[in-house]
VONUMAR-397568 format. One line per field, with one value per residue (C-alpha): residue number from 1; x, y, z. Coordinates in Angstrom, 1 decimal. Layout:
BEGIN
n c(NUM;...) $
u c(X;...) $
v c(Y;...) $
w c(Z;...) $
REM end
This chain:
BEGIN
n c(1;2;3;4;5;6;7;8;9;10;11;12;13;14;15;16;17;18;19;20;21;22;23;24;25;26;27;28;29;30;31;32;33;34;35;36;37;38;39;40;41;42;43;44;45;46;47;48;49;50;51;52;53;54;55;56;57;58;59;60;61;62;63;64;65;66;67;68;69;70;71;72;73;74;75;76;77;78;79;80;81;82;83;84;85;86;87;88;89;90;91;92;93;94;95;96;97;98;99;100;101;102;103;104;105;106;107;108;109;110;111;112;113;114;115;116;117;118;119;120;121;122;123;124;125;126;127;128;129;130;131;132;133;134;135;136;137;138;139;140;141;142;143;144;145;146;147;148;149;150;151;152;153;154;155;156;157;158;159;160;161;162;163;164;165;166;167;168;169;170;171;172;173;174;175;176;177;178;179;180;181;182;183;184;185;186;187;188;189;190;191;192;193;194;195;196;197;198;199;200;201) $
u c(17.2;18.6;19.1;22.4;23.9;24.3;20.6;19.6;22.5;20.4;19.0;21.8;22.2;18.2;17.0;20.0;17.4;16.7;19.8;21.5;19.2;16.1;13.8;12.3;10.2;8.0;5.4;3.6;-0.2;-0.5;-2.0;-1.8;-4.1;-3.3;-0.1;0.1;-3.0;0.1;2.6;0.0;0.5;-2.2;-3.4;-2.2;-2.9;-2.0;1.0;2.2;6.3;8.8;9.9;7.1;7.4;10.7;9.4;7.2;8.8;11.2;8.3;7.0;10.0;10.6;7.3;7.0;10.8;11.5;8.6;6.7;7.4;6.2;5.8;5.1;3.2;1.6;0.1;2.2;0.2;0.6;3.2;2.7;5.8;7.0;9.1;10.3;12.6;15.5;14.0;14.6;11.4;11.5;14.6;13.8;14.1;11.3;8.8;9.6;8.9;5.4;4.5;5.8;3.1;1.6;3.6;6.9;8.7;12.2;13.6;16.5;18.3;21.0;21.8;23.6;26.5;26.9;25.6;23.0;20.6;19.0;16.3;14.2;11.9;9.3;6.2;7.8;11.0;14.1;15.8;18.6;20.1;23.8;24.5;25.5;28.3;29.9;28.0;30.5;29.1;25.7;22.6;19.4;18.1;19.3;22.3;24.1;21.0;21.8;25.2;25.9;22.9;24.3;27.7;26.1;24.0;28.1;27.8;31.6;33.6;36.5;38.6;40.3;38.2;35.5;36.0;32.6;30.1;27.2;25.8;22.8;21.6;22.8;20.6;17.3;18.7;18.5;14.7;13.7;15.2;13.2;10.1;10.0;8.8;10.9;11.4;12.2;12.9;8.4;6.9;8.8;8.3;4.8;2.7;0.4;1.8;-0.6;0.7;0.9;2.9;4.7;5.5;9.4;9.6) $
v c(-1.7;-2.3;0.7;0.9;2.8;5.1;5.9;7.1;9.2;11.9;10.4;11.7;15.1;15.9;14.6;14.1;15.1;11.6;10.0;9.7;7.6;5.9;2.7;1.8;-1.4;-2.5;-4.9;-6.9;-8.3;-6.2;-2.6;-0.3;-1.4;-4.6;-4.1;-1.5;-4.6;-6.6;-4.5;-3.1;0.7;3.6;5.7;9.0;12.4;12.6;14.5;15.6;15.2;13.6;16.7;16.6;13.2;13.4;16.5;14.9;11.8;13.7;15.4;12.1;10.3;14.1;13.2;9.6;9.5;6.5;4.5;5.2;5.9;7.3;5.7;6.9;5.0;5.0;2.2;2.0;-0.7;-4.3;-2.8;-0.4;2.0;1.6;4.6;5.6;8.3;6.8;4.3;0.4;-1.7;-3.1;-5.0;-6.9;-9.4;-10.8;-8.3;-8.7;-13.1;-13.2;-10.2;-11.2;-14.4;-14.5;-11.3;-10.8;-7.8;-6.1;-3.8;-1.4;0.6;2.4;4.6;7.5;5.9;4.1;1.0;-1.0;-3.5;-5.2;-7.4;-10.0;-12.1;-14.5;-15.9;-16.0;-16.8;-14.7;-15.6;-12.4;-10.1;-8.6;-4.9;-2.8;-1.8;-4.9;-7.3;-10.1;-11.5;-12.1;-14.7;-16.0;-19.1;-17.7;-15.9;-15.6;-15.7;-12.4;-11.9;-11.1;-8.5;-7.3;-6.6;-4.6;-2.5;-1.8;-2.9;-2.9;-6.5;-5.7;-5.4;-1.4;1.2;2.9;6.4;7.0;4.9;4.0;1.4;3.0;4.0;0.7;-0.3;1.8;0.2;-3.9;-3.2;-2.1;-4.8;-7.2;-5.1;-3.8;-0.5;3.4;5.7;9.2;12.3;13.2;10.1;11.4;14.9;14.8;11.8;12.6;9.8;7.5;7.8;5.5;5.1;2.0;1.2;-0.1;-0.9) $
w c(-13.4;-9.8;-8.0;-5.8;-3.1;-5.5;-5.4;-2.2;-1.6;-1.3;2.0;4.4;2.6;2.4;5.2;7.7;11.0;10.4;8.5;12.0;13.0;12.1;11.6;8.0;7.9;4.6;5.7;2.7;4.2;6.9;6.6;9.2;11.8;11.6;12.0;15.1;16.7;16.3;17.7;20.3;19.0;19.9;17.4;17.1;15.1;11.8;10.2;7.1;6.1;7.6;9.3;11.5;12.2;13.7;15.5;16.9;17.7;19.3;21.3;22.8;23.6;25.9;27.5;27.6;29.0;26.1;27.4;24.1;20.6;18.0;14.0;11.4;8.7;4.8;2.5;-0.4;-3.2;-1.1;1.6;5.0;5.7;9.1;9.9;13.6;14.1;16.7;16.7;16.0;16.9;13.3;13.7;17.2;16.8;19.3;18.1;14.6;13.7;15.4;14.1;10.8;10.4;7.2;6.2;4.9;6.8;5.5;8.2;8.4;11.3;12.2;15.8;15.9;16.5;13.5;14.3;11.8;11.7;8.0;8.6;6.5;7.4;6.1;8.2;11.5;9.5;9.6;6.3;6.4;8.7;9.2;9.9;6.7;8.1;8.1;5.1;5.9;8.7;8.2;9.7;8.9;6.4;3.9;4.4;1.2;-1.2;-1.9;-2.1;-6.0;-5.7;-1.8;-4.2;-7.0;-4.5;-3.4;0.5;1.1;1.4;1.0;4.5;3.5;4.8;2.2;1.3;1.6;3.5;2.2;4.1;4.9;1.1;0.6;2.8;1.4;-2.1;-0.8;0.8;-3.1;-4.3;-2.1;-2.2;-5.2;-3.5;-3.8;-1.0;-2.3;-1.6;-2.4;-0.1;2.5;2.5;1.5;2.7;5.0;6.9;9.9;13.0;16.4;19.5;20.9;24.1;23.5;27.2) $
REM end
């Protein structure tokens, strides 16, 4: 059964430290080492659990004065999960599209101001991109290909403001629809993540 935004409502409640600003990316066809090679990453020590990743990411930001950011990765079947606390590399087209050669790339981002991006690319082609808070404005080679799915997931298309903003949970649900990979509380709490730092300027 298709997941909806309601199935990911736990994210903002259970993980507020990362929920306010993050980028989650799933890449099929690239192991963590190859992904970091394409993004010119520098290996760092592993970290267990998302709380440790968030703490280390903020420490790295202070240490490098925002020049490099820490990212965390995990292998989930054919996919590599890439998590960026307060990052946006995964939705930066000039970095993503070259890195997505011979791979599938699904990413969603939100910053502390609520601005967001959902991005789906296949082998250097941007298939779909939009802000999850404003899903009526979409671009890419298939801007309407997932429109019915997006409505069922519960993206908000009405003119009036929603009672509850479910744009981030909806982005998680759409990512799972495209990848078949579920992000769960246990995954975030218990995984020992492979980590690296990536230059962002």
